[in-house]
C-alpha positions, 0 to 999 in steps of 0.5 A: 499499500502506497504512503498516500493511501495510507495516509488518506485512509487514516485521516478519514477513519480519524475523522470518523468518516466512511468512504462514502462520506469522504467521496460526498464531502470531497465531490468524488466518486466512491469508486475514486475513494476506494481506488485511492485507498487500495494504492491504485497507480493510475489516478488523477491528481486534481481529485486526490487534491479534492481529497487532501484539501479536506485534511489541509494537505495537498499533492507536492513534489517530493525528492526521491531517495534512493536506497542502496541494496548490499 
């Protein structure tokens, strides 16, 4: 599961929202919330930002940190 999906699910649960309630508040479909929380790799960033804005967040670029494997 991706960090984004974990974040959204945790925030939703901390505010005692069902997936359906979150979808209605954010103005996105229930299917989108399910896909987001399940870590679907191809989702629309504008819709992600609608969801994240309810929690006071937005998508931003983050530097990739590569870990060496030995």
